[in-house]
BAFIZA-664726 format. One record per atom (N, C-alpha, C, O): atom name; z, y, x negated; residue number from 1; residue in one letter. Coordinates in steps of 0.02 Angstrom, whole numbers. Layout:
// BAFIZA-664726
  atomo       w       v       u  num  residuo
     CA       Z       Y       X  NUM        A
...
// end
This chain:
// BAFIZA-664726
  atomo       w       v       u  num  residuo
      N    -149    -293     -62    1        M
     CA    -161    -303    -131    1        M
      C    -100    -297    -164    1        M
      O    -108    -306    -224    1        M
      N     -41    -285    -148    2        K
     CA       8    -289    -190    2        K
      C      14    -251    -244    2        K
      O      46    -278    -289    2        K
      N      -4    -198    -254    3        T
     CA     -27    -144    -296    3        T
      C      32     -85    -280    3        T
      O      28     -50    -229    3        T
      N      70     -81    -314    4        R
     CA      94       7    -291    4        R
      C      51      63    -326    4        R
      O      21      65    -380    4        R
      N      58     105    -277    5        C
     CA      29     187    -324    5        C
      C      78     220    -329    5        C
      O     132     211    -300    5        C
      N      57     279    -380    6        I
     CA     104     329    -406    6        I
      C      31     393    -374    6        I
      O     -24     394    -401    6        I
      N      45     425    -333    7        T
     CA     -29     478    -332    7        T
      C      13     539    -362    7        T
      O      71     561    -357    7        T
      N     -46     554    -395    8        L
     CA     -21     622    -446    8        L
      C     -57     686    -422    8        L
      O     -80     733    -454    8        L
      N     -54     673    -345    9        R
     CA     -41     745    -311    9        R
      C      11     759    -258    9        R
      O      50     714    -241    9        R
      N      14     823    -229   10        D
     CA      71     822    -176   10        D
      C      62     813    -117   10        D
      O     105     829     -76   10        D
      N     -10     779     -95   11        T
     CA     -23     770     -30   11        T
      C     -63     703     -14   11        T
      O    -107     694     -56   11        T
      N     -60     662      26   12        T
     CA    -116     619      32   12        T
      C    -141     609     114   12        T
      O    -117     626     169   12        T
      N    -202     571      92   13        E
     CA    -220     555     154   13        E
      C    -214     488     205   13        E
      O    -240     475     259   13        E
      N    -168     451     162   14        W
     CA    -152     367     146   14        W
      C     -62     383     176   14        W
      O     -14     352     154   14        W
      N     -59     431     224   15        V
     CA      37     431     242   15        V
      C      67     370     248   15        V
      O     123     353     228   15        V
      N      16     332     283   16        E
     CA      57     262     276   16        E
      C      77     243     236   16        E
      O     138     237     236   16        E
      N      38     223     179   17        T
     CA      64     194     132   17        T
      C     136     231      98   17        T
      O     180     198      69   17        T
      N     137     289     105   18        V
     CA     197     335      92   18        V
      C     276     296     134   18        V
      O     330     270     119   18        V
      N     241     315     188   19        R
     CA     312     291     253   19        R
      C     327     228     217   19        R
      O     380     234     185   19        R
      N     293     160     211   20        V
     CA     314     119     211   20        V
      C     339      92     128   20        V
      O     364      38     114   20        V
      N     324     144      84   21        G
     CA     350     140      10   21        G
      C     320     102     -37   21        G
      O     351      66     -77   21        G
      N     248     109     -34   22        T
     CA     195      68     -78   22        T
      C     181     124    -115   22        T
      O     184     121    -176   22        T
      N     162     185     -79   23        N
     CA     138     235    -132   23        N
      C     181     309    -141   23        N
      O     194     342     -91   23        N
      N     198     327    -193   24        T
     CA     232     380    -205   24        T
      C     198     438    -224   24        T
      O     160     444    -273   24        T
      N     216     492    -172   25        L
     CA     170     549    -223   25        L
      C     208     578    -265   25        L
      O     265     583    -242   25        L
      N     202     599    -317   26        V
     CA     235     642    -387   26        V
      C     216     707    -410   26        V
      O     250     745    -445   26        V
      N     158     716    -386   27        G
     CA     120     795    -420   27        G
      C     105     760    -481   27        G
      O     107     700    -495   27        G
      N      88     816    -518   28        A
     CA      68     831    -597   28        A
      C     118     833    -639   28        A
      O     109     843    -700   28        A
      N     189     823    -608   29        D
     CA     235     839    -658   29        D
      C     260     770    -684   29        D
      O     280     719    -655   29        D
      N     250     792    -770   30        K
     CA     270     739    -803   30        K
      C     342     694    -806   30        K
      O     339     637    -828   30        K
      N     380     711    -793   31        D
     CA     449     710    -793   31        D
      C     452     659    -718   31        D
      O     485     607    -719   31        D
      N     421     677    -664   32        A
     CA     431     654    -594   32        A
      C     382     581    -600   32        A
      O     388     533    -563   32        A
      N     338     587    -652   33        I
     CA     279     530    -645   33        I
      C     322     486    -679   33        I
      O     336     435    -647   33        I
      N     356     493    -753   34        L
     CA     385     422    -796   34        L
      C     443     416    -748   34        L
      O     461     357    -745   34        L
      N     476     453    -713   35        K
     CA     538     411    -665   35        K
      C     503     382    -627   35        K
      O     518     322    -625   35        K
      N     453     396    -587   36        E
     CA     436     345    -540   36        E
      C     396     264    -561   36        E
      O     397     210    -532   36        E
      N     363     287    -629   37        A
     CA     328     219    -644   37        A
      C     404     165    -664   37        A
      O     419     107    -649   37        A
      N     444     229    -711   38        N
     CA     499     156    -733   38        N
      C     546     141    -680   38        N
      O     593     102    -690   38        N
      N     537     168    -626   39        R
     CA     600     137    -540   39        R
      C     533      90    -508   39        R
      O     544      59    -457   39        R
      N     462      85    -539   40        I
     CA     427      29    -488   40        I
      C     424     -40    -562   40        I
      O     413     -99    -548   40        I
      N     435     -20    -627   41        I
     CA     435     -69    -653   41        I
      C     500    -106    -653   41        I
      O     501    -166    -666   41        I
      N     569     -65    -635   42        G
     CA     621     -94    -613   42        G
      C     614    -149    -535   42        G
      O     637    -201    -513   42        G
      N     567     -96    -517   43        A
     CA     579    -162    -427   43        A
      C     540    -219    -441   43        A
      O     548    -274    -414   43        A
      N     492    -205    -487   44        E
     CA     449    -256    -498   44        E
      C     490    -322    -527   44        E
      O     468    -380    -524   44        E
      N     536    -310    -549   45        R
     CA     587    -358    -577   45        R
      C     624    -378    -542   45        R
      O     646    -430    -568   45        R
      N     651    -366    -484   46        E
     CA     709    -369    -450   46        E
      C     654    -403    -395   46        E
      O     682    -438    -353   46        E
      N     590    -398    -390   47        D
     CA     551    -445    -352   47        D
      C     561    -410    -270   47        D
      O     557    -444    -219   47        D
      N     579    -323    -270   48        N
     CA     590    -315    -207   48        N
      C     527    -250    -190   48        N
      O     534    -200    -155   48        N
      N     455    -277    -240   49        L
     CA     422    -214    -237   49        L
      C     379    -193    -161   49        L
      O     375    -138    -133   49        L
      N     352    -252    -146   50        F
     CA     309    -266     -94   50        F
      C     319    -253     -17   50        F
      O     333    -303      17   50        F
      N     314    -187      16   51        A
     CA     305    -189      81   51        A
      C     271    -233     149   51        A
      O     257    -284     117   51        A
      N     256    -244     195   52        E
     CA     190    -271     239   52        E
      C     143    -236     207   52        E
      O     143    -185     173   52        E
      N      96    -279     227   53        N
     CA      30    -267     239   53        N
      C      -7    -227     289   53        N
      O     -47    -257     324   53        N
      N       2    -151     299   54        L
     CA     -15    -113     345   54        L
      C    -101    -129     355   54        L
      O    -130     -98     399   54        L
      N    -137    -177     313   55        F
     CA    -212    -179     330   55        F
      C    -227    -240     347   55        F
      O    -278    -266     325   55        F
      N    -193    -268     382   56        G
     CA    -230    -335     382   56        G
      C    -213    -393     327   56        G
      O    -189    -389     270   56        G
      N    -233    -445     361   57        D
     CA    -249    -515     332   57        D
      C    -306    -534     288   57        D
      O    -312    -578     245   57        D
      N    -347    -487     310   58        G
     CA    -416    -498     258   58        G
      C    -462    -543     300   58        G
      O    -511    -562     268   58        G
      N    -458    -569     373   59        R
     CA    -495    -594     402   59        R
      C    -506    -594     463   59        R
      O    -503    -639     505   59        R
      N    -522    -517     467   60        A
     CA    -552    -470     517   60        A
      C    -608    -494     562   60        A
      O    -609    -500     623   60        A
      N    -669    -509     503   61        A
     CA    -723    -532     516   61        A
      C    -722    -583     547   61        A
      O    -755    -582     599   61        A
      N    -680    -655     528   62        K
     CA    -694    -726     546   62        K
      C    -653    -724     616   62        K
      O    -665    -771     653   62        K
      N    -603    -669     640   63        K
     CA    -566    -667     695   63        K
      C    -633    -649     737   63        K
      O    -649    -681     787   63        K
      N    -668    -597     714   64        I
     CA    -714    -540     780   64        I
      C    -763    -591     802   64        I
      O    -782    -593     860   64        I
      N    -788    -638     749   65        I
     CA    -824    -684     744   65        I
      C    -797    -756     796   65        I
      O    -815    -765     854   65        I
      N    -769    -782     771   66        Q
     CA    -705    -828     842   66        Q
      C    -717    -804     910   66        Q
      O    -737    -845     951   66        Q
      N    -705    -733     931   67        H
     CA    -687    -718     982   67        H
      C    -769    -702    1014   67        H
      O    -774    -706    1075   67        H
      N    -831    -684     975   68        I
     CA    -885    -674    1006   68        I
      C    -904    -747    1012   68        I
      O    -920    -751    1071   68        I
      N    -909    -793     991   69        K
     CA    -917    -864    1013   69        K
      C    -907    -877    1079   69        K
      O    -949    -891    1122   69        K
      N    -821    -868    1085   70        K
     CA    -783    -888    1155   70        K
      C    -816    -842    1221   70        K
      O    -808    -864    1278   70        K
      N    -845    -792    1211   71        T
     CA    -859    -737    1245   71        T
      C    -929    -760    1272   71        T
      O    -977    -777    1237   71        T
      N    -924    -757    1342   72        E
     CA   -1002    -768    1380   72        E
      C   -1027    -702    1401   72        E
      O    -992    -656    1423   72        E
      N   -1100    -702    1391   73        F
     CA   -1133    -626    1404   73        F
      C   -1162    -650    1468   73        F
      O   -1195    -611    1503   73        F
// end
């Protein structure tokens, strides 16, 4: 989705997003939230904001259908 996330919690179920740098855990600390928001704004200006898409290319259903059509039952 090419959208950065700042998670206002100390933990997340989406640990892979934290690992690749598209999500940052900051908790509820005002200073940490502002610092990370400013960092993201600066990264957007530098155009190095987005990591690889961990969740595919959005065409899974099409690929599955193509595979089923090729399969003999």
